Backbone as a chain_set.jsonl record, in Angstrom:
{"seq": "MTREEEILAELAKARSEFNVAQADLRSHLDKMRARPLLSDDERKALEELAEKGRLDDDMTALVKKVKDGEDTWEAVFSGESPHGQLLHENLSQLIAAHGLEIAEAWEDLLDEEEEKGNYL", "coords": {"N": [[102.658, 63.654, 90.035], [104.587, 65.94, 88.102], [107.907, 67.209, 88.357], [107.596, 70.212, 86.976], [104.47, 70.51, 86.894], [104.167, 70.832, 89.318], [105.794, 73.274, 90.194], [104.065, 74.848, 88.459], [101.901, 74.632, 89.912], [102.376, 75.74, 92.215], [103.283, 78.374, 91.476], [100.508, 79.045, 90.819], [99.344, 79.028, 93.188], [100.681, 80.761, 94.369], [100.132, 83.313, 92.727], [97.168, 83.322, 93.339], [97.365, 83.937, 96.112], [98.45, 86.582, 95.518], [96.698, 88.139, 94.876], [94.966, 87.914, 96.133], [96.056, 89.651, 98.442], [96.49, 91.896, 97.038], [93.652, 92.731, 96.515], [93.066, 93.088, 99.188], [94.907, 95.223, 100.055], [93.882, 97.111, 97.947], [91.084, 97.608, 99.002], [91.85, 98.674, 101.664], [93.115, 100.939, 101.223], [90.849, 102.153, 99.769], [89.46, 102.968, 101.948], [91.068, 104.334, 103.571], [91.326, 106.719, 101.668], [88.554, 107.719, 101.675], [88.342, 108.986, 104.337], [88.788, 112.04, 105.784], [91.769, 113.744, 105.909], [92.446, 115.417, 108.235], [90.952, 115.258, 111.336], [87.912, 117.371, 112.439], [88.548, 117.917, 115.124], [91.493, 117.56, 114.985], [92.034, 119.76, 112.902], [91.005, 122.102, 114.505], [92.802, 121.659, 116.51], [95.16, 122.113, 115.766], [94.727, 124.864, 114.711], [94.411, 126.217, 116.921], [96.68, 126.137, 118.127], [98.249, 127.425, 116.71], [97.158, 129.959, 116.889], [98.262, 130.386, 119.438], [100.705, 130.526, 119.258], [102.364, 128.297, 119.165], [103.443, 126.99, 116.964], [106.026, 126.631, 114.318], [106.797, 129.51, 112.371], [106.548, 128.789, 109.807], [104.414, 126.698, 109.797], [102.283, 127.976, 111.028], [101.732, 130.134, 109.099], [100.49, 128.028, 107.202], [98.481, 127.246, 108.273], [96.804, 129.276, 108.582], [96.296, 130.032, 106.088], [94.764, 128.013, 105.412], [92.875, 127.956, 107.206], [91.604, 130.85, 106.422], [90.608, 129.979, 104.043], [92.205, 130.051, 101.612], [93.595, 127.746, 101.179], [93.755, 124.13, 100.952], [93.979, 121.41, 103.244], [93.891, 118.949, 101.949], [95.068, 119.708, 99.584], [97.759, 120.551, 100.282], [98.733, 118.239, 101.348], [98.591, 116.373, 99.299], [100.491, 117.042, 97.884], [99.28, 118.917, 95.999], [99.287, 121.439, 96.57], [100.236, 124.805, 96.203], [101.649, 125.584, 98.578], [102.634, 124.466, 99.768], [105.406, 123.524, 100.564], [105.643, 125.033, 102.726], [104.941, 123.204, 104.609], [106.398, 121.14, 104.179], [108.967, 122.121, 104.986], [108.789, 122.415, 107.567], [108.052, 119.521, 108.893], [110.695, 118.457, 107.944], [111.9, 119.785, 109.845], [111.172, 118.857, 112.357], [111.306, 116.006, 112.036], [114.33, 116.169, 112.156], [115.019, 116.85, 114.385], [113.273, 114.825, 115.967], [113.889, 112.558, 114.968], [114.805, 109.736, 115.92], [113.196, 109.225, 118.203], [110.675, 108.949, 116.278], [111.106, 107.305, 114.505], [111.199, 104.988, 116.495], [108.814, 104.708, 116.998], [107.242, 104.386, 114.852], [108.36, 101.844, 114.527], [107.108, 100.721, 116.637], [104.19, 100.689, 115.892], [104.06, 99.114, 113.73], [104.719, 96.671, 114.979], [102.521, 96.455, 116.686], [100.37, 96.52, 114.573], [101.346, 93.946, 113.334], [100.519, 92.371, 114.878], [98.042, 92.192, 115.118], [97.226, 91.136, 112.813], [97.788, 92.759, 110.523], [99.779, 93.184, 107.981], [102.116, 95.642, 107.135]], "CA": [[102.98, 64.879, 89.177], [105.888, 66.287, 87.936], [108.497, 68.972, 88.763], [106.822, 71.212, 86.112], [103.222, 70.873, 87.305], [104.498, 71.128, 90.994], [105.876, 74.397, 89.984], [102.921, 75.733, 88.073], [100.79, 74.453, 90.659], [103.019, 76.666, 93.332], [102.77, 79.459, 90.997], [98.963, 79.507, 90.866], [98.886, 79.404, 94.558], [101.303, 82.296, 94.902], [99.3, 84.427, 92.165], [95.99, 83.543, 93.967], [97.617, 84.852, 97.252], [99.007, 88.033, 95.47], [95.634, 88.856, 94.477], [94.057, 88.071, 97.792], [96.245, 90.525, 98.96], [96.184, 93.031, 96.429], [92.459, 93.165, 97.126], [92.798, 93.839, 100.623], [95.348, 96.928, 99.927], [92.899, 98.2, 97.775], [90.007, 97.907, 100.02], [91.936, 99.473, 102.712], [93.146, 102.403, 100.505], [89.588, 103.251, 99.533], [88.928, 103.351, 103.296], [91.583, 105.562, 103.85], [90.777, 108.057, 100.761], [87.471, 108.233, 102.121], [88.532, 109.355, 105.425], [89.119, 113.416, 105.773], [93.037, 114.06, 106.02], [92.109, 115.993, 109.47], [89.366, 115.191, 111.628], [87.346, 118.354, 112.558], [89.218, 118.202, 116.564], [92.853, 117.915, 114.648], [92.259, 120.979, 112.342], [90.894, 122.894, 115.603], [94.155, 121.646, 117.476], [96.003, 122.877, 114.67], [94.507, 126.566, 114.712], [94.596, 126.861, 118.38], [98.362, 125.772, 118.555], [99.003, 128.332, 115.824], [96.854, 131.234, 117.304], [98.727, 130.761, 120.571], [102.086, 130.72, 118.444], [103.423, 127.189, 119.488], [103.75, 126.615, 115.782], [106.962, 127.576, 114.04], [106.317, 130.329, 111.46], [105.739, 128.281, 108.458], [103.021, 126.291, 110.03], [101.673, 128.968, 111.395], [101.05, 130.694, 108.024], [100.106, 127.2, 106.591], [97.217, 126.888, 109.073], [96.178, 130.45, 108.482], [96.2, 129.885, 104.799], [93.561, 126.962, 104.966], [91.533, 128.673, 107.955], [90.867, 131.502, 105.092], [90.304, 129.176, 102.77], [93.27, 130.176, 100.748], [94.249, 126.395, 100.533], [93.15, 122.953, 101.9], [94.972, 120.32, 103.856], [93.943, 117.58, 101.366], [95.785, 119.742, 98.626], [99.069, 120.372, 100.779], [99.222, 116.863, 101.752], [98.639, 115.66, 98.092], [101.336, 117.785, 96.739], [99.046, 120.161, 94.662], [99.227, 123.006, 96.977], [101.667, 126.234, 96.124], [102.046, 126.384, 99.929], [102.981, 122.53, 100.638], [106.948, 123.847, 100.974], [105.819, 125.479, 104.27], [104.476, 121.73, 105.689], [107.854, 120.276, 104.418], [110.092, 122.794, 106.03], [108.299, 122.153, 109.059], [108.491, 118.401, 108.862], [112.192, 118.213, 107.992], [112.956, 120.345, 111.304], [110.459, 118.089, 113.533], [112.402, 114.778, 111.68], [115.565, 116.231, 112.355], [114.605, 117.006, 116.257], [112.84, 114.178, 116.807], [113.983, 110.887, 114.304], [114.79, 108.472, 116.594], [111.671, 109.034, 118.515], [109.507, 108.484, 115.558], [111.732, 105.657, 113.98], [110.741, 103.956, 117.514], [107.168, 104.949, 117.17], [106.796, 103.708, 113.904], [108.384, 100.469, 114.855], [105.656, 100.199, 117.383], [102.782, 100.81, 115.139], [104.063, 98.137, 112.93], [104.421, 95.429, 115.614], [101.347, 96.533, 117.056], [99.37, 96.07, 113.458], [101.397, 92.802, 112.866], [99.524, 91.808, 116.026], [96.329, 92.447, 114.557], [97.069, 90.347, 111.287], [97.683, 94.11, 109.217], [101.241, 93.402, 107.562], [101.962, 97.073, 106.019]], "C": [[104.437, 65.533, 88.988], [106.547, 67.506, 88.148], [107.547, 69.908, 88.193], [105.421, 71.321, 86.589], [103.294, 71.254, 88.725], [104.864, 72.779, 90.897], [105.02, 75.266, 89.394], [102.055, 75.457, 88.873], [101.042, 75.694, 92.129], [102.933, 77.949, 92.565], [101.389, 80.031, 91.035], [98.924, 79.741, 92.095], [99.536, 80.971, 94.876], [100.568, 83.296, 94.067], [98.22, 84.578, 92.793], [96.45, 84.375, 95.314], [97.939, 86.076, 97.168], [97.576, 88.519, 95.352], [94.636, 88.868, 95.575], [94.691, 89.49, 98.465], [96.224, 91.935, 98.519], [94.761, 93.668, 96.866], [92.591, 93.935, 98.349], [93.412, 95.051, 100.627], [94.487, 97.563, 99.372], [91.717, 98.583, 98.431], [90.55, 98.813, 101.071], [92.407, 100.804, 102.037], [92.072, 103.087, 100.001], [89.252, 103.582, 100.875], [89.702, 104.372, 103.585], [91.487, 106.896, 103.048], [89.76, 108.381, 101.253], [87.321, 109.384, 103.307], [89.331, 111.077, 105.408], [90.645, 113.05, 106.263], [93.165, 113.917, 107.882], [90.876, 115.548, 109.628], [89.225, 116.762, 112.189], [88.379, 118.93, 114.235], [90.815, 118.441, 116.048], [92.828, 119.529, 113.989], [92.004, 122.061, 113.436], [92.2, 122.883, 116.359], [95.034, 122.728, 116.916], [95.758, 124.737, 114.838], [94.84, 127.019, 115.978], [95.794, 126.821, 118.519], [98.869, 127.159, 117.503], [98.742, 130.164, 116.185], [97.615, 131.426, 118.63], [100.383, 130.796, 120.455], [102.964, 129.502, 119.184], [103.486, 126.295, 118.132], [105.117, 127.218, 115.303], [106.011, 128.598, 112.624], [105.487, 130.078, 110.429], [104.445, 127.485, 108.448], [102.307, 126.927, 110.603], [101.078, 129.744, 110.078], [100.277, 129.865, 107.417], [98.421, 127.154, 106.892], [96.455, 128.286, 108.813], [95.602, 130.453, 106.456], [94.909, 128.937, 104.7], [92.708, 127.5, 105.736], [90.885, 129.71, 106.992], [90.469, 131.163, 104.054], [91.043, 129.57, 101.414], [93.924, 128.998, 99.842], [93.451, 125.319, 101.224], [94.528, 121.936, 102.339], [95.179, 119.436, 102.712], [95.194, 117.912, 99.991], [97.215, 119.999, 99.356], [99.133, 119.206, 101.019], [99.39, 115.647, 100.466], [99.556, 116.249, 97.445], [100.751, 118.69, 95.813], [98.882, 121.405, 95.155], [100.213, 123.726, 96.562], [102.298, 126.153, 97.606], [102.758, 125.155, 100.557], [104.761, 122.818, 101.126], [106.971, 124.294, 102.631], [105.765, 123.78, 105.239], [106.059, 121.009, 105.476], [108.649, 120.869, 104.618], [110.16, 122.611, 107.275], [108.645, 120.469, 109.67], [109.866, 117.805, 108.814], [112.644, 118.633, 109.171], [112.565, 119.261, 112.32], [111.454, 116.484, 112.892], [113.726, 114.854, 112.369], [115.882, 116.314, 113.689], [114.078, 115.675, 116.498], [113.008, 112.782, 116.055], [113.834, 109.906, 115.135], [113.485, 108.089, 117.393], [110.53, 108.258, 117.657], [109.964, 107.514, 114.536], [110.94, 104.33, 114.975], [108.85, 103.989, 117.301], [106.251, 104.362, 116.157], [107.218, 102.022, 113.879], [107.532, 99.546, 115.816], [104.719, 99.854, 116.849], [103.161, 99.182, 114.56], [104.288, 96.832, 113.622], [102.76, 95.083, 115.951], [100.312, 95.839, 115.869], [99.883, 94.523, 113.064], [100.458, 91.866, 113.505], [98.655, 91.313, 115.894], [96.403, 91.698, 113.55], [97.558, 91.426, 110.323], [99.469, 93.891, 108.954], [101.282, 94.444, 106.683], [103.307, 96.914, 105.134]], "O": [[105.277, 65.515, 89.887], [106.015, 68.616, 88.147], [106.692, 70.396, 88.932], [105.114, 72.507, 86.718], [102.442, 71.991, 89.221], [104.16, 73.532, 91.569], [105.104, 76.454, 89.707], [101.055, 76.136, 88.644], [100.185, 76.275, 92.794], [102.342, 78.79, 93.243], [101.129, 81.218, 91.235], [98.402, 80.828, 92.343], [99.036, 81.956, 95.419], [100.298, 84.31, 94.711], [97.906, 85.745, 93.028], [95.887, 85.445, 95.544], [97.896, 86.829, 98.141], [97.419, 89.588, 95.941], [93.731, 89.671, 95.803], [93.936, 90.331, 98.951], [96.028, 92.92, 99.232], [94.636, 94.767, 97.406], [92.307, 95.12, 98.519], [92.796, 96.016, 101.08], [94.075, 98.58, 99.928], [91.335, 99.753, 98.447], [89.816, 99.731, 101.437], [91.893, 101.818, 102.509], [92.095, 104.296, 99.768], [88.657, 104.656, 100.971], [89.134, 105.422, 103.886], [91.551, 107.994, 103.601], [89.751, 109.597, 101.445], [86.543, 110.338, 103.319], [90.481, 111.156, 104.974], [90.757, 112.074, 107.004], [93.622, 113.023, 108.594], [89.972, 115.395, 108.806], [90.259, 117.399, 112.39], [88.791, 120.078, 114.395], [91.44, 119.368, 116.564], [93.512, 120.412, 114.505], [92.776, 123.018, 113.368], [92.677, 123.927, 116.806], [95.463, 123.785, 117.38], [96.624, 125.586, 115.048], [95.469, 128.06, 116.169], [96.164, 127.733, 119.259], [99.92, 127.753, 117.74], [99.455, 131.147, 115.984], [97.671, 132.587, 119.034], [101.148, 131.044, 121.388], [104.064, 129.716, 119.694], [103.566, 125.068, 118.186], [105.431, 128.29, 115.822], [104.907, 128.359, 112.136], [104.414, 130.565, 110.072], [103.606, 127.477, 107.547], [101.274, 126.293, 110.817], [99.863, 129.945, 110.087], [99.274, 130.378, 106.922], [97.473, 127.067, 106.111], [95.233, 128.168, 108.903], [94.582, 130.915, 105.944], [94.062, 129.207, 103.848], [91.605, 127.671, 105.219], [89.699, 129.54, 106.71], [90.008, 131.888, 103.172], [90.526, 129.415, 100.307], [94.43, 128.967, 98.72], [92.552, 125.616, 102.012], [95.655, 121.829, 101.856], [96.317, 119.103, 102.381], [95.938, 117.076, 99.48], [98.044, 119.384, 98.686], [100.312, 119.002, 100.728], [99.967, 114.559, 100.493], [99.537, 116.024, 96.235], [101.421, 119.234, 94.935], [98.456, 122.356, 94.5], [101.289, 123.127, 96.565], [103.411, 126.645, 97.793], [103.301, 125.041, 101.656], [105.204, 122.2, 102.094], [107.83, 124.069, 103.483], [106.415, 123.428, 106.224], [106.723, 120.482, 106.369], [109.658, 120.181, 104.462], [111.149, 122.609, 108.008], [109.334, 120.244, 110.665], [110.19, 116.833, 109.495], [113.627, 118.095, 109.679], [113.417, 118.77, 113.061], [112.328, 116.066, 113.651], [114.217, 113.929, 113.016], [116.947, 115.881, 114.128], [114.572, 115.252, 117.544], [112.314, 111.852, 116.466], [112.819, 109.21, 115.137], [112.866, 107.028, 117.317], [109.767, 107.364, 118.025], [109.161, 106.975, 113.775], [110.394, 103.288, 114.614], [107.991, 103.146, 117.561], [105.088, 103.978, 116.285], [106.543, 101.147, 113.336], [107.317, 98.335, 115.854], [104.211, 98.769, 117.132], [102.548, 98.199, 114.977], [104.077, 95.824, 112.947], [102.046, 94.113, 115.699], [99.601, 94.863, 116.109], [99.048, 93.795, 112.527], [99.82, 90.937, 113.01], [98.295, 90.22, 116.333], [95.249, 91.455, 113.196], [97.773, 90.999, 109.189], [100.294, 94.418, 109.701], [100.683, 94.398, 105.609], [103.56, 97.726, 104.244]]}, "num_chains": 1, "name": "protein.A"}
């Protein structure tokens, strides 16, 4: 086998592996898109936290808009909602306050997934 043939064989192998990984990713994304963004329990928990005054004003306002049917979590998280800035402000504050813990939790999640053979 010539060097050129070896290179072409390696490229074909890499392309095949890429196609498998791409199909895997598409399947995973399809499964994620089929799930609701928040479960009923998570929605109820947010509503309860807002009612108890445990969320900041922005999140409380956003929860009320969703609960009243003026908006949906799907629209908020997809960026289609005119009220998405309320979530953005809340997340920015949480990241500023808990950035290190978030980074550590993310690293732990990646490690756990890699142990299962899932490479994100």
